[in-house]
N, C-alpha and C positions, 0 to 999 in steps of 0.2 A: 566629445566627452562620453564616457561610458558610465552608465548608471547600473551599479550591480544590484542583483536581486537580493531579497532578504535571505539571510543565512538559514540553513535547515535547522530544525530543532537540535539544540545542544551546541550549536556553533557559537563562537565568541563574536559578540557584537562590539562595535566601536562607537564612540561619541557619547555625549551625556544628554539624557533626556530630560526635558523640563519637569517631568513627573518624578524624577529620581532614578529612573532605571537607565539601562543602556540603550542607545538608539542604533538601529540597524543602519548600515552604510547607505542604503537606498533612501532612508527617511530624510537625511539632509540633502542628498543629491536631488531627489525629486522636488524639494522645496526651492532650490536655487537654479536648476537647470531650465532650459527652455523646454516647451512642450515636445518638440521634435526630438530633443535629446533624451527626454524621459521615455518616449515611445520606443526609440531605438535601443536604449539601454535595457528595456524590459522585453525587447524582441517582440513587440506588439504593434497594432495598428488600429485605426478607426473601426475596421471590420471585425475586430476581436480575434480571439484564439481559435484554433481548430480543437475538435473534441480530443484528439490524440495529444495535442500540446497540453491541453488542460489536465488530462489524465496523468501525463508525465510529470507535470509540475506539482500536481497533488501528491504524487508518491515521493517527489524530492523534498518538498517543503512541509509536507504534513497538512493535516486538516486545519481549517481556519477556526480554531477553538481556543479558549482561554486556557493557559497552563493551570493546572490544579496542584495545590501543595499537599503533599502527603502528610497527614497528621499521625502522630504516634499513637499506638493503642493504649487504652486506659490503664492496663497494668504497668506499662512502662512509665506513663505520666504519674501513676500513684507512687512507684518506687523512686521516681525523680524527686518527690517531695523530701526524701531523706537528705538530699543534697543541701538543704537549708541547715546552716551550722547548728541552730538551736534544736531542731528536730533530731539531728544526728547525735547530739550529746545526750538527749533524753533516751535514745535507743541504746547508746553505749552504757548509760547507767542502768538501763533495764537488763542488759546482758550481764553486767557486773553483779547486779543484785541477784539474778538467777544463779550466778556462779557461787555466791556465798550463801545460797539457800534462803535469800530473803524474798520469798515468793510473792508476798503481798505487795512489796514495793515494785517488783518486776511486773506484776500484772497491771497495776495502776499505770505505770510509765508506758507499758505496751499499748494500753487503751488510749492514753493521751497521744502517743505517736500516731496511732491509727486515725484518730480524729483529725489531727493536724494534716496528715497526708490526704485524707478524704476531702477536707475543706480546699486544699490547694488544688487537688485534681479537679474538683468541680469548677474552681475559678478558671483554671487553664482550659477546661472544656468550653466554657462560654466565650473565652477570649480567642481560641483557635478555631473559630467557625469555618466551615468549608466555603471556598469562594464560589460555590455553585450559584449563590444568589446573584452574582453578577451577570449570569447568563440572561437574566431578564432584560438587560440593556442591549443585548445582541439580537440582531434580526434573525428570524427563523428561516426566511428565504430571501433571495436576491434576484433581480432581473439582470441577466447577463446576455451579451451578444456573442454568439458562437457560430463557427462554420463547421460543416460536415467534414471538410478536408482541404488540403492546401490548394487544390485546383478549383474549388468551388468559390465563386464570387458572391453568391447570395448568402446573406447572414440571416440568422434566426434568433429572435429575442425570446428567451424562455426563462421560466422560474426554476432556480436550482436551490438546494439546501445551502445555507450560508457557510456550512463547514466545507463545501466543495468549491468555494471561491478561491481563486489562485492569483499570484501576482501576474499582471499583464491583462487580466480580464477587463473587458469593457462593460460597465454597469450603467444602468439607467436608475435615476432617483426621481421620485415623485412625491408630492405632498403626503406626509404621514409615514413615509419610509424611514427605517432605521438604516444608517450608513453601515453596510456590512463589514468594511475594512477600511484602512487608510487609503485615500484616493487622491488623485490629482485631477482637477476639473479640466475637461476638454471643451465643453459647451455648457452654458447655463442660461436660464431665462428667469429673472426675478427671484433667484434662489436665496433663501435665508434658512439657517439651521439653528436648532437649539443645541447648545453645547454644555447644558447644565451638568450632565454626567461627567464632564471633563474639567470644567472650570468653575461650576457652581453658580455662574451667572444665569439669571433666568430670562434675560432678554434675548430674542433671536439675533443671530449675526448674519449680515449680508455676505454672500460669497459670490465670486465671479471668476472666470478663467483669466489667467494672465500668461501670455505667450512668453514674455521674457521677464521674469520677476526682478523687482528692484532689490537692491541690497537691504538686508534686515535693518530696520530702524532701532535706535536705542530703546531698550524696554519692550521691543516687540517679540512676543513668544510665538512658538509654532502655531498655537491655536488662533493667533491673530492673523496669520497669513491668509489672504482672501481666496487663494486658488487651491487651498488644501481643506479636505474634510476628513474626519477621523472616526474610527469605529467607536460606537457608544453615543454619537450624536444622532439627531433626527431631523428630517426635513420639515420645517415649519411652512414654507410656501415655495412655489416655483418648481422648476424641473431642471434636470442636469444630466449630462453624460460625462463619465469620468473613468479613468483608468486606475486599476488597483495597484498600489505601490508596495503594500505590506499587508501580511495576513498573519493570523495566529499570534505566536510569541513575538513577532516582529512589529506588531502594532504598538502605538503609544498607549492605548488603553491597557493592553496586556503588560507592557512594560511597567506602567504605573502600578498595576496589581501585583505583578511578579516581584516588584522591588519592595516587598513588605519587611525587609530587614534580613532576608536570607542570603542576599548577595554580598559578596565581599565588599567591605567598606560602607555598607548601608545598615549595619547592625546598630540598633539603638543602645546607647549606654545604659548603665543601671539607673533606674528611676529613683527619686528621693526616698520612697518608702523602702525599696530594696536596700539602698545604701544604709538607711538608718537601722533597719532590723538586723542587717548583717553586722554593723558595728556594734550594736548592743549585744548581739548574740556572742560574738567572738570575745568580747570583754567578760561576759558571764562564763563562757567556755574556760577562759584562762583561770578565772577564780575557782570554778568547780574542779578543774584538773588538779589544782594545788591542794584542795581541802583533804581528800582521803589520804595522801601520803603524810600530810601533817598530823592527822589524827593518829595514824598507825605508828608514825615515827615517835610521837609523844608517848604512846603506850609502851613502845619498845624501850625507849631511853629510861623510862621509870619502872620497867619490868612489871607493868600492870596490865599486860595483854590478856585477853580472855577469848574464849571461843566466839563470843558475840562481837568482838572488836571489828573484824572486817564488815560485818553487816551494819554496825554502827557507823563506821566510816562512810560507807555508801549512803546511809540514811542522812548523815550530816550534809553530804554533797547534794542530795536530793532536796534537803531542807533549804539550801541556798537557791535552788532552782525556782524561778517563777513558772511553774509548770502550766498554769492556765494562760500564759501569755498568748499563744495562738488563738485560744478560744475567746479570750477577752478582746483581742484585737479584731477578730472577725465579727464578734457580736457588736462591738462599738461601731464598726464601719458599716455593717449591714443595717443597723438601726438609723445611722445618719443617712445612708443612701435611701432607705425607705421613706424617710421623711422628706428628703429632697424631691423624690419622685412624686410623692402625694401632694405636697404643697406648691412646688414650683415647676413641675414638669421636667426636672433635670434627671436624666438617666445615667447612673454610674454603672458602666459596662463591667468593670473589674473593681472589686472592693478597695484595693490599695490606691486607686486613683482618687478616692475621697481624701486620703491623707495627703497625696500629691497636690490636690487643690488647696489645702490649707498651707502648704509649704510654698506655693507660687508667690514670688515677689515682683515679677515682671510679666505682663501679659502682652503678647504680640498678636496683632490682628490686622486684617485688611481694613480698608476704610468703608467700602461699599457694603451696605446690608447690615453693618454693625454700628458704626458711628453715624452713618448716613443711611437714608432709605434708598430703596432701589429706584425710586422715581425722582426726577429733577423738580426744582421749583423756580418760579420766576424771581430774579433779583432786581433787574432794572430793564427799562425800555429807553433806548437812547436815540437821539437825532444824530445825523452825521457830524455835527459839530460837537457832540459829546454831552449836550444837555439832555435832561430828562424829557422825554416826549412819548405819549401814549400812541402815537401814529404807527410806530413800528410794530408794537404789540397787536393793534387792531388789524393791520393787513396780514400779520403772521397768523392770526386767528382765522382770518377769511381763508387763507391758504390751507390751514390744517383742516377746517371743517369741510371744505369742498373736497379735498383729498380723500378724507375718510368716507365721504358720501359717494363719490363717483369713481374713485380709482380702484375699488375692490381690494383694498389693502387687507391681507389675511388676518393681521393683528394690529391693533392700534399702536402707533409709535409713542413711547413715553414722552418724547419731546412735544408732540402734538397734544397729548393730554395735559401736560403742564401748561402749554400756552392757552389752551381753551379754558382751563380751570381759572387762569389768572386774568383772561380778557374781560372787559366790561360787559354786563349783560346786554344782549342784542347787538354787539359790535359786528358779529359776522353773520347774523340771520337776515339782515336787511338786503343782502345780495343774493342773487339767484345763481346757483352753480350751473355751469354749462359743460365744462370738460376739465379734466385733471390729468397730470402726469405725476405718478408717485415718485418718491425718492428713489434714486438709482445709485448704486454703490460706485459707478464710474462718474456719473454727472455730479453726484453729491449735492443735489438740490431737488426741489419738487416745485411744480407749477400748477396753478388753478386759474381757469378762465371763468369770470363771473360777469354778470350783466347788471347794470344799474339803469337809471332813467335816461342817462345820456349816451350809453353805448356799452362797450365791452372793456373790461379791465383784466390784465393779466397780472396775478400776484405770484411772486417767486420768493422762495426763502431757501437757504442752504448755507454750505460752508462759505465764509466770507471771501476767500480768494477766488472761488468759482463764481459767485454772484458778481463780485466787483469786476471780474474779467468781461462781463456782459453788460455792464453799466456805462452809459455815456454822460449822464447827468446826475445830480444829487439835490435833494431838497435842502432849501436854505432857511425856511421859516414856516410858521403856522399858516400863512396866507397861500401856501402852495407854490411859492416862487422856487425856481430851480436855477442851478448854475452848472457850467460845464465841469466834468470830472477830468481835470488836468493832472499831470504827473505830481505836482506839489500837493494837490488835494488827496491824491491816492497815497502819497507818503504819510499824510497826516492820519488818514483813515487806517492804514497799516499800523501806525503807532498806537492809535486808539484800540484796535483789536488786540494787539499784543499786550497792552497794559491791562486790558479786561482779562485776558487769559492768565497773565501773571497774578492777577487778583483772585484767581480760582474760579472764573466764570467760563461756561461753555457759550461761545458767542455764535449767534446766527444772524446773518445779513438778510435784510428784507428789502425787496425792490418791487416796482410796479411799472406797468406800461399801459397807456391808453390806446386801444385798438378800435379804429372806426368800423371795421368789419370783422365778423367772426372768422377766424381761420378754420379751413376745413381740410383735414382734421387737425387738431392741435398736436404739434410735434415740438422736439427739442430746438428746431431751427427757429421757432418763434420767440425763443428766449434771448432777445437781442434788443439793443437800443433801450435798455432799462434805465429807470430813474431810481436811485438808491433812496429809500425812505428812512432807513436807520438800522439799528442793531437791537437784538434782543439777548440779554444776558441771562443765562440759567445757572444756577448753582445746585449742588447736591443738597437736598433737603435733610436736615439733621434727623436722626432717629428721636422720637419724642422723649425717651427715657435716657438717652445717651449721657447727657450732661450730669444728671443726678447719679447715674450708675458710676461714672468716672469719679465723681466726687466721693462716693461711698468706697470705691476701691482704693482711692488715694488715702482715705482715712484708715484703711486697713493695711496700709503700707505696700500696696500693689501699684507699681508704676506701669504706664502704657507705652508700648513701642508700635508705631504704625508702619506697616510694610505694605506699600501699595504700588501698583503699576501706573498709576495716574500721573498727570503733570504735576510738577512740584508746586505750582501755584494753586492748583485744585486742592491738593493735600494740605498746603499751609492754610488755605481759606477755611476748610472744614475744621482743622485743629484750632485755629484762632477763634472760630465761633463757638467752640466747645470749651474754650479756656485752657487748651492744652499747649504749652510752650514747646516748640520744637527742639530747643536746646541752644547752647551757646553758639554753635555754628550754623543754625538754621536748619533748613531741610537739606538732607544729604541725598544726592542722586546715585543711581546704580554705577555710573561710570567711575565715580570716586571709590566706590567699594571694590571695584576691579583692580585699582591701583594699590591696594593695601594687602599686606600679608595678614595672617591670622591674629598675631599679637597686636598689630596696629588697629585691625578692625575691632578687636575686643575693647581696646581703649576708646575708640570712637563710639561704639555702640553704648558704652557705659554712659556717655554724656549727650547722646542724640536720641530724640523721641520720634522722629519722623524720617523715613527713608522712602523716596519716590523712584518712579521708573524701575521698579524691582521686577526681575524675572524670578521664577520659582527657585532657581539656584541661588540668587541673591538673598532671598527670604531665608533659605535654609542656612546660609553662611552667617547671616546676622544672628539667627537664633543660636547656632553653635558657638559663635563668639561670646554671646551673653552667658552661655553656660560655662565657657572657658573662664570668664571673669568671675565665676562663683555665684551667679544668679540662678535661681530656680525659675525656669521658664515654662509658661503655658502658651500655646499657639491656638487661635481660633480661626479655622478655615473650613471651606465647604467643598472645594473642587479637586479634581485630580492634580491640578497645578499647585495645590496647597500640600500635597503629600510629602515632598521633601521636608518642608518645615514642620508638618505634623510629626513626622518621625524624628526629626532633630530635637524637638522640644522635650522637656521632661514630661509634659502632659499635653496630649492632643485633645482639642475641644472642637466640636462641630455642632450643626443643628440637625434636626431630624429630616430636613428637606435636602441635606447635602448629598453629594454623590455617594454611591454605595461604597466605593473603595475608601473614601474619606471617613465614612462611619465605621468601617472596619478598622482603620488605623487609629481612630480617636478613642480615648478612655472615658470621655464624658460627652453625652449628647444633650443639647438644649432643645426644648420644645419650640422655642422661637428665637430669633436673632435679637435677644434682649439682654444687655449687659447687667440689668438689675438682677435677673435670675442667677447670673453668674457670680454677682456679689454675694447673694445669699448662700450659693454653693460654697464659695470660699469660706464664709463664716461657719457653715456646718462642718467643713473639713478641719478647721482649726479647733473647733469644740471637740470633735472626735479625737483629734490628736492630744488635746488636753486631757481627756479621759484616759488615754493610753499612758500618758506621762504620770497621771495620778496613780494608776495601777502600779507602774514601776517604782514610783517613790514609796508607796505604802508597802509593797511586798518586799522590796530590797531593804528598806530601813528595818523591817522586822526580821527578815531572814538572815541578813548579814550580822545583825546583832546576836541572833541565836547561835550562828556558827562560831562567832568570836567567844560567846559564853561557853559553848561546848568544848572548844579547844582549851579554854582556861580551866574548866572543870576537869578535863582529863589530866591536867597537871597538878590540880589541887586535891582531888578526891580519889580514893582507892577503888571507886566503882563507877560504872556508867552513870551519868547524870539522868539519862532517860533511855529506856529500852527502844530498840528499832521499831517495834510495833506501835509504841506510843509516839514516836516521832512521825511515823507515817499517818496516824490518826490525826495528829495535830496539824500536819500539812493539808490533809483532806478537808478538815473543818475550815481552816483559814482559806483554802482555795475555793471552797464552795461559797463562803461569805463574800469573797472578793468579785465573784461573778456579778454581784449587784452594782459594782462600780461602772459596769457597762451602761446602767440606767441613770448615771448621775447627770445633773444639769449644771454644767459649768457656767460661771458668771459671764456677762456680756463682754468683759474685758478680755476673755480668752480669745476672742476673734479679732483683736486689735493688731496683732503682730503675726507675721509668718511663723508657722509651727513646724519645726523638724525635730526629730528625736536625736539628739546629739549624744553619742556615747561618752564624749569627753566630760559631760556633766555628771556622770554616774560616780566617779571616784569621790568627788566632793560630797555627793549625797551620802555615799557610804561612810566617809569620814565624819560627817556631822550627825546623821541620824542613826547610823549603825552603831556607833560607839555609845550613843546615849542609850539605845536599847540594850546593848551589852552590859552597860553599867547597872541598868535595872535588873537584868538577870543575875549578875554577880551579887547585887544587893540582896536579891531573893535567896541566893545560896547562903549568904551570911545569916539572914533571918532563919532559914531552915536549920543551919548548924546551931544557931542559938536556942531555938525551941525544941530541937531534937538532938540532944547530945549523943543519943545511942544510935545514930543513923548508920553506923557501920553494920548493924545487925540487918537481917533480911527484912524484918518488919519495918525498921527505920528507913531502909532503902526504898521500900514501896511507898511510904509516906513522903519521902523526899521526891520521888518521881511524881507523885500526885501534886505536891506543892508547886514544883516547877511547871508542870502541865497546866495547872490553874493560872499561874502568873503569865505563862506564855499567851494563853487565849485572851486573857483580860487585857494585856498590853497590845495585842493585835486588834482587839475590838476598839481600844482607845485610839490607836493610831489611824484606824479607818475613819474616825470622826474628826481627828485633829489635823490630819495631813492632806485635807482636801483643798485648801486655797490654792489658786492657780496663779495669781498675779504677782505676789510680792517676793518670789524667790529670787535669789541671785544665781540659781542653778541655770547654766547655759542650756540645759535640755528642756527647760520648761516651756509651756505654751500659755500665752496670755499676756496682758499688760500689767505693768507695775502697779502696785498699790491695791490690788484686788483683795477684798476681805473675805473671811469665811462665809461662804454661801449657806443658805439654809439646807440642812441635810434631808434629802429625799426620803420618803417613807421606806422604800426597799432597803436602803443602806442602814437606816435606823433599826429596822427589824433584824437584818443580818447581824449588826453589831451586838444587839441585845441577845440574839440567839447564841452567838459565839461566846459571850460571857456566861450565859446560862449553862452551856455545855462545859465550859472550863470549871465552873464552881460545883455543878451538880454531878457530873460523870464520876469523880472519885468517890462520891458518897453512895453511889448505886452499885448493885451486884456486877453490872457490866465493868465498872472500874476495877473490881477485884479480878475479873477474868483477864484484864489487860495488865495485871501486876501493880495495881495502885490500891492504897488504903487512905482513909480520910486523914489529913494532917491534924495536929492538935488544935483546939480552939484558939490558943494564943497566937497562932500563925496568921490568922485573918486580920486582926487589927494592924499588925506590923506590915502585912501585905498592902493594906490601904495606904499606909504611910509611904511605902515604896512607889505605889502607883501615883500618888499626889506629887511626889518629887519628879517622877518620870514626866507627868503631864506639864508641870511647871517648866522643866528643861526644854520640852518640845516647844512650848509657848515662847520662851526666851529666844530659841534659835530661829523660830519662824519670824519673831518680831525683828530680830537683828538682820534677817535676810531681806526685809523689805526696803 
């Protein structure tokens, strides 16, 4: 078998990596081939490469460094902001305004476009950080074995820069070393490695060489293979000699980082915020594109065109535009993100992610560390016949304590800590430790020799099959009676272990042997003729806040889908303890997922809450299937193996202790693995979305009504109902007042349902509220025509302009106060729960509404009004205007009441 070397930079790799990128051909070959085949395929040997071979390979494969993604310069990112449809239409309106000499409008729109592009550029700059931070997880130097030349038999171990390590190099690993590349173990002694940078798991993993690897088991990922170590991991204990199989871009660490969405087939689809804003923007673009031609056509048909008609048509289109939408959106999201960070330690890396949090209706997560703690807990201690018996726990505690004391274990094992914490006080201290053999990944058991008053006792615990193979008898009662372990008894014990495993327990067998004399020294050969004491069953300890957090998320309409690599019984047990039903079909394993196409998987994922034995590819497929089914998905993960799912989800979520690449891919970072904080984050996201919906409701109901009224006035009156400068001033006043909507406090019901800005709800909003506003404007026209019959004259036109200007600002102030309820609308684009009532108006909004009304009433009476072409309306106008406003407020109240 020939094991090909990693491709040179730029070459095409084949195979799918668990982290989401492409796997070099050697990666899979080195995992499944024998040790000799790997060495031959790499043209290497135990003596290492010659200096000339290493130099040649370095030139061929390139340096052992992470690939760096080139980021676009800031001017290009700034101009890229114009690609947003809404920003683009503002720019087009600015150009058109300049073409018709409406310089004030052009300047205002240009400033708004600049602000919008600057905000987008800043957000992109924070999201597109350089991957240079990943180099902190890469070793600076490595110990390699090299020869001076092919005729030299003596080898020399020396330190070389990690960037100079090449495929085929023989490297030495010692405690504290960072693994410099992907390697295949040749020899190892008590080796365990930290793979947190790759998998997010904090517990060290035992590694050992395997000459002929067994076929990969179901659910076993590359990081679980005992004979492979990967770049980005570190040595916790022990030592090893290994051959380098992949470097640079060929490593799984680099593939995981390089697959950030730039490769074909891995680009993340549009996020919920992007889809929502684009949908709303294009709807408004269509409306604004129709407005100027209609105004000009109406004037041409009626032969009432004037030199100011083009500028007026543009001003009408600008009046329809919610110019402050980018500013309001970013202010709302920034305020919500700041509160989350200050109160709950939730970091929103990009502002749109806060909206996406509010839109999430299904959360996908692994089990360990989120639903359960990283440490196990005792569930039961059983005798060989299945009854509860503390003897197994007591002897397991003796083994754990002596092993920790005498075996020089570098880090306490989580199982030992759980056993000692659950053991009765003093159960292990009454024995004197003599010698110990720590847990070995091949033996899969540990042994402790202790002394009591009668002699020596050997206590052994470990994997049930390994311990039972060395047992000849078993305990039958509390008096210490024993019986032979015959085939029938072995079958019963196997059934007992299988049942406990199916119940979600991690089972440890405990045995003992009385030794009349102390063996010198204690070896694995002494682990024979044992008597089975019983079994200790450990379960995953539930996270303290998991149950309450799941209940809170469920109340908010967020369902949970568990994607775990654990045994189906373990996953089912944890979910059962949390009150989470797996679904009609129970726990689904990954092998069933492999048999389904995308459509079938989408249907299965919609009714299943727990998937077990999942590899990273399975997790990503399930997440994509949920999105295909129309669900807005969030994924909570910590390791490189979570990257495919993090990228496949609408929103990636991780903790601050996650692998660097996971933090780069996520949009939200939690200070702790606590779903309670996530529940609060979802609520803040929905309230932020509710504020954005309120802004759209208020501004469109007013703007659309004004546009309809302006079009009607163009058909009914021989002059423009409002001059372009007056339209621009009115828009600026209203836009400035609407900025206070970012400081609104939506009611609690706004967080009860997923919130997405649906553009399909806007036409109904326009039909209901825009027509009411237009009727108020047309009623004002009638009032003005009644009290000012001489309005055809220049002075009458100025008073008419002033009267409509006053009515516009008063209705806009009124709508800011009356259009704030969030819950009772039948508008599909709303955010919040049904039945919400009008909340108390915050002080900033009250001040803005009063100021808007004061400007509307007072400006026409001041000299500044005369400069803008307005004169004070006659006194008879104001009582009639109050009647129009009262009817307008009543109509709004009736529509809102009918919408609940």
